[in-house]
C-alpha positions in Angstrom: 47.3 63.1 111.0 49.6 63.4 114.0 51.9 61.0 112.4 52.3 62.9 109.2 52.7 66.4 111.7 55.4 64.4 113.2 57.8 63.9 110.1 57.5 67.7 109.1 60.8 69.9 110.1 59.2 73.3 109.4 60.8 74.8 112.2 64.5 73.4 111.5 64.1 74.8 107.8 63.0 78.0 109.1 66.2 78.3 111.1 68.2 77.2 108.2 66.3 79.8 105.7 66.9 82.5 108.5 70.6 82.3 109.0 71.3 82.0 105.6 69.3 85.4 104.8 71.1 87.1 107.4 74.8 86.3 106.4 76.2 88.7 103.6 78.0 86.2 101.8 78.1 87.1 97.8 76.5 83.9 97.3 73.1 84.8 98.7 73.1 88.2 97.0 71.3 87.0 93.8 68.3 85.4 95.6 68.3 86.9 99.1 64.7 88.3 98.5 63.8 84.4 97.5 64.8 83.5 100.9 63.0 86.2 102.5 60.1 85.2 100.7 60.3 81.4 101.6 60.9 82.3 105.1 57.8 84.1 105.4 55.8 81.4 103.4 57.2 78.9 106.3 55.8 81.0 108.8 52.3 81.0 107.5 52.6 77.6 106.6 53.8 76.6 110.2 50.8 78.8 111.1 48.5 76.5 109.2 49.8 73.2 110.3 48.7 74.2 114.2 45.1 74.5 112.4 45.9 71.0 111.0 46.9 70.1 114.3 43.6 71.3 116.1 41.3 71.4 113.2 38.2 69.1 113.4 38.8 68.9 109.7 40.0 65.5 108.7 39.7 64.0 105.5 41.7 62.9 102.2 42.0 66.2 101.0 44.1 67.4 104.5 46.1 64.3 104.3 47.3 65.2 100.8 47.8 68.7 101.5 50.4 67.5 104.5 52.1 65.5 102.5 52.0 67.7 99.5 54.0 70.0 102.0 56.2 67.5 103.5 57.8 66.8 99.8 58.3 70.2 99.0 60.2 71.2 102.9 62.2 68.2 101.9 63.2 69.9 98.5 64.0 72.9 100.5 65.9 71.2 103.1 67.9 69.9 100.3 68.6 73.6 98.7 69.6 75.4 101.6 71.8 72.8 102.5 73.2 72.7 99.0 73.8 76.5 99.3 75.5 76.3 102.9 77.9 73.4 101.8 78.9 75.8 98.3 79.8 78.4 100.6 82.0 76.0 102.7 83.4 74.7 99.6 84.3 78.0 97.9 86.1 78.7 101.3 88.4 75.8 100.0 89.0 76.4 96.7 92.8 76.9 95.6 94.4 79.6 94.4 94.7 79.3 90.2 98.3 78.1 90.8 97.6 75.6 93.2 95.1 74.2 90.5 97.7 73.1 87.7 98.9 70.7 90.5 95.7 69.0 91.4 93.4 67.6 89.1 89.5 67.7 90.0 89.5 69.3 93.2 86.3 69.8 94.0 83.8 70.5 90.9 84.7 74.1 89.6 81.2 75.4 89.4 80.6 78.6 87.7 79.7 81.2 90.8 77.4 83.2 88.0 75.3 79.7 87.0 75.0 78.5 90.6 73.7 81.6 92.1 70.8 81.7 89.0 70.4 78.0 89.5 69.5 78.3 93.6 67.7 81.8 92.7 65.7 79.2 90.1 64.9 76.6 92.8 63.9 78.5 95.4 61.7 80.7 92.9 59.9 77.1 92.2 59.4 75.8 95.7 58.2 79.6 96.7 55.7 78.9 94.0 54.7 75.8 94.8 53.9 76.8 98.9 51.9 79.7 97.6 49.7 77.1 95.9 49.3 74.7 98.5 48.7 77.8 101.0 46.0 79.2 98.7 44.5 75.5 98.8 44.4 75.2 102.5 43.2 78.7 102.8 40.5 77.9 99.8 39.1 74.6 99.2 40.4 73.0 102.5 39.3 75.6 105.0 42.6 75.9 106.9 43.2 79.0 109.4 46.5 80.2 110.3 46.9 79.8 113.8 49.4 82.0 115.7 52.0 81.3 118.3 49.4 82.6 121.1 46.6 80.1 119.8 48.6 77.2 120.1 48.7 74.5 122.7 51.2 72.1 123.9 50.0 70.0 121.3 52.0 71.9 118.9 53.7 70.5 116.1 56.4 68.6 117.2 59.7 68.4 115.1 62.1 65.7 114.0 65.5 67.2 113.0 68.8 65.3 112.3 69.4 63.8 115.8 72.8 63.3 117.1 73.9 60.2 119.1 77.0 60.2 121.9 78.7 57.4 119.6 81.2 58.2 117.3 80.7 58.6 113.8 83.3 56.9 111.4 84.8 60.1 110.3 85.2 61.4 113.9 87.5 58.8 115.1 90.7 60.9 115.3 90.3 64.0 117.3 92.6 66.3 116.1 93.7 69.9 117.9 91.5 69.6 120.8 93.2 67.4 123.4 93.9 70.5 125.4 90.3 71.6 125.5 89.1 67.9 126.2 91.3 67.8 129.6 90.6 71.5 130.4 87.0 70.7 130.2 87.4 67.2 132.2 89.1 69.0 134.6 86.4 71.6 135.2 83.4 69.4 135.6 85.0 67.1 138.2 86.3 69.9 140.6 84.9 69.1 143.9 84.0 72.9 144.8 81.3 72.3 142.8 79.4 69.7 145.2 76.7 72.2 146.5 72.9 72.0 146.8 70.8 73.4 144.3 73.3 74.9 142.1 73.8 72.7 138.6 77.0 73.8 137.0 76.2 74.3 133.2 79.5 74.5 130.5 78.4 76.1 127.0 80.6 74.9 124.0 80.3 77.7 121.5 81.2 77.8 117.6 80.4 78.3 114.3 79.0 75.6 112.2 81.9 73.3 111.1 84.3 73.7 113.9 83.7 70.5 115.6 81.8 71.2 118.8 79.4 67.9 119.1 82.2 66.1 118.2 84.1 67.7 120.9 81.1 67.1 123.7 81.5 63.3 122.2 85.2 63.4 123.3 84.4 64.0 126.3 81.5 61.8 127.3 83.8 59.1 126.5 87.0 60.3 128.7 87.8 57.6 131.4 88.4 60.2 133.8 84.5 61.5 133.1 83.4 57.7 133.3 84.8 57.2 136.9 83.3 60.3 138.4 80.1 60.5 137.2 77.3 57.9 138.1 75.3 58.6 134.7 76.1 59.7 131.6 73.2 61.4 129.5 73.2 62.6 125.8 70.1 64.2 124.6 70.0 66.3 121.2 67.9 69.3 121.7 68.1 70.9 118.1 64.8 72.9 117.2 62.5 73.8 119.1 63.5 73.7 122.5 60.2 71.4 124.2 61.2 71.1 127.6 59.0 67.6 128.2 60.7 66.4 124.9 64.3 67.0 126.6 62.7 65.5 129.8 61.5 62.1 128.3 64.8 62.3 126.4 66.9 61.9 129.7 64.3 59.4 131.1 64.6 57.4 127.7 68.4 57.1 128.3 68.0 56.3 132.3 65.2 54.0 131.9 64.3 52.9 127.9 61.1 51.2 129.2 59.8 54.4 130.6 59.8 56.6 127.5 56.5 56.1 126.4 55.5 58.4 129.4 53.4 61.5 128.2 52.9 63.3 131.4 55.3 65.4 132.3 55.0 65.4 136.1 55.3 61.7 135.9 58.7 62.0 133.4 60.0 64.1 136.2 59.1 61.7 138.9 60.9 58.7 137.3 64.1 61.0 136.7 64.0 61.8 140.7 64.0 58.4 141.1 66.8 57.3 138.3 68.9 60.2 139.6 68.7 60.2 143.1 72.0 60.4 145.6 74.0 60.5 141.6 76.2 62.6 139.9 75.5 62.8 136.7 76.4 64.5 133.5 74.0 65.3 130.9 75.1 66.6 127.4 72.2 69.2 125.6 73.7 69.0 121.6 73.0 71.6 119.4 70.8 74.5 121.5 69.1 76.8 119.6 66.6 78.6 121.9 67.3 81.9 123.9 64.5 81.9 126.1 64.9 82.0 129.3 61.8 80.8 130.5 62.4 77.7 129.0 65.5 76.6 130.3 64.2 77.7 133.8 61.4 75.2 133.3 64.4 72.6 132.2 66.7 73.5 135.4 63.5 73.3 138.1 62.9 69.5 137.3 66.7 68.6 137.5 67.1 70.5 140.8 64.2 68.7 142.4 66.5 65.4 142.3 68.2 65.1 145.6 71.8 64.5 146.6 72.9 65.2 142.9 76.0 67.3 144.3 78.5 67.8 141.6 76.4 66.7 138.5 77.1 69.1 135.4 75.5 70.1 132.0 77.4 70.5 128.9 75.3 72.6 126.1 76.8 73.0 122.7 75.4 75.9 120.6 76.4 78.7 117.6 75.1 81.2 120.1 76.4 83.2 122.3 72.9 84.7 123.5 71.9 80.9 124.5 75.4 80.6 126.1 74.3 83.7 128.1 71.1 82.3 129.3 72.3 78.8 130.5 75.8 78.8 131.8 77.3 78.8 134.9 81.1 78.0 134.1 83.4 80.0 132.2 82.6 78.9 128.5 84.1 77.4 125.7 84.9 78.9 122.6 86.2 76.8 120.4 88.6 77.9 118.0 89.6 77.2 114.5 92.4 74.4 114.0 95.6 75.8 112.7 97.1 74.6 108.9 99.1 72.0 110.5 95.8 70.5 112.1 94.0 70.8 109.0 96.6 69.0 106.8 96.3 66.1 109.7 93.1 65.4 109.1 92.8 65.9 105.4 96.2 63.5 104.8 94.3 60.8 107.3 90.9 61.1 104.8 93.3 61.2 101.5 95.7 58.2 102.2 95.0 55.2 103.3 97.0 53.2 105.8 99.8 51.3 104.3 100.1 54.1 101.3 104.0 54.6 99.9 104.9 57.4 101.1 104.1 60.7 99.6 106.7 62.8 97.6 107.6 66.1 99.1 105.6 67.8 96.1 102.7 66.0 97.3 102.5 67.0 100.6 103.3 70.5 99.6 100.3 70.5 97.4 98.3 68.8 100.2 99.7 71.5 103.0 98.0 74.1 100.4 94.6 72.5 100.6 94.7 72.0 104.2 95.1 75.8 103.8 91.9 76.6 102.5 90.4 74.4 105.0 89.4 77.6 107.1 90.6 76.0 110.4 86.7 74.5 109.8 87.4 70.1 110.6 84.1 69.5 108.8 85.1 71.3 105.8 88.8 69.2 106.3 86.8 66.1 105.9 84.4 66.9 103.1 87.8 66.5 101.0 87.0 63.5 99.1 89.7 61.3 97.7 88.6 61.0 94.1 88.4 64.9 94.2 92.4 65.4 95.4 94.3 63.6 92.3 98.0 64.3 92.7 99.9 62.5 89.3 103.2 61.2 89.9 104.8 59.0 86.8 102.2 56.3 86.8 101.0 56.7 90.4 97.7 58.7 91.8 97.4 59.4 95.4 
């Protein structure tokens, strides 16, 4: 049963649906109530999962129920991603006069049809969730455990995990060079060499601004390599589980110790591995605003002897998260300029070795870049097949 629960990302879906339901963009107006119902149903189902984790009931019916729930969760996750992407796509849609020059730049979906389709999909998911909830409360006999009833064995979540290495589309870093340089200088300042002090710098910004990519750029800077003895990357996401984060730190330092379960033992080995070393710890994609969880994590790190000069970088979408964790001036990530977006678009759309673009093609490309809203993620998602500018027999 534990293996099935480990694959279910209910909390990640809750985070997404709560974020979408709170937004005021027109895409969700027609199904905002359905999103709210989806959120409420997942909260109830999540409480049921706690009972699955603790209940003495172990049988084929429960196994099938959890598997069905997992399938529905994946469908919900896909729909939420589709809504989020469509919102980003519309921010880069061309003006009418530009569309005449560009053939098939994205799919021009009918906004009313899209909202109706999404509403239908969410209603269908909600209906399936209601059915599962009734099955659990009836024949299967599960109860809804509240958070207060849950123990340390609560459901763990596997979310989309980031890594410290660059993805193929992250190798070209545009418009962040000065930010990287400033953060590196901040991290290696000597006057942070105090005992019982752990400098924390928060990188804050909306989705698509490149917070994780910026953190990777800092992580791989040569000055960082020469200043810090150890570099550690942990993707936190949701939920913020202190022992899971500590285990991630230990796994980075000593992979053969990653299976250790005891928090006390994990902290002991971390103390051994980091003693008398300067380290850089990057906590990517933090969502929890709970100061007590942060204090718990920090208290373990502060027990390591002689780590003066160590630093932590946190990436987050939330100002509240930053306020809880930061001790250094934060980095509020700005949007890219139109010219910077154009460089990303051009790099993605024009292969190396291609003939120079005509003036008309560059003008059109720059107009496309203006519609990216300053978001690197949107600029990267402009796919070559969706941008075809005709010039005689040549298609770019």
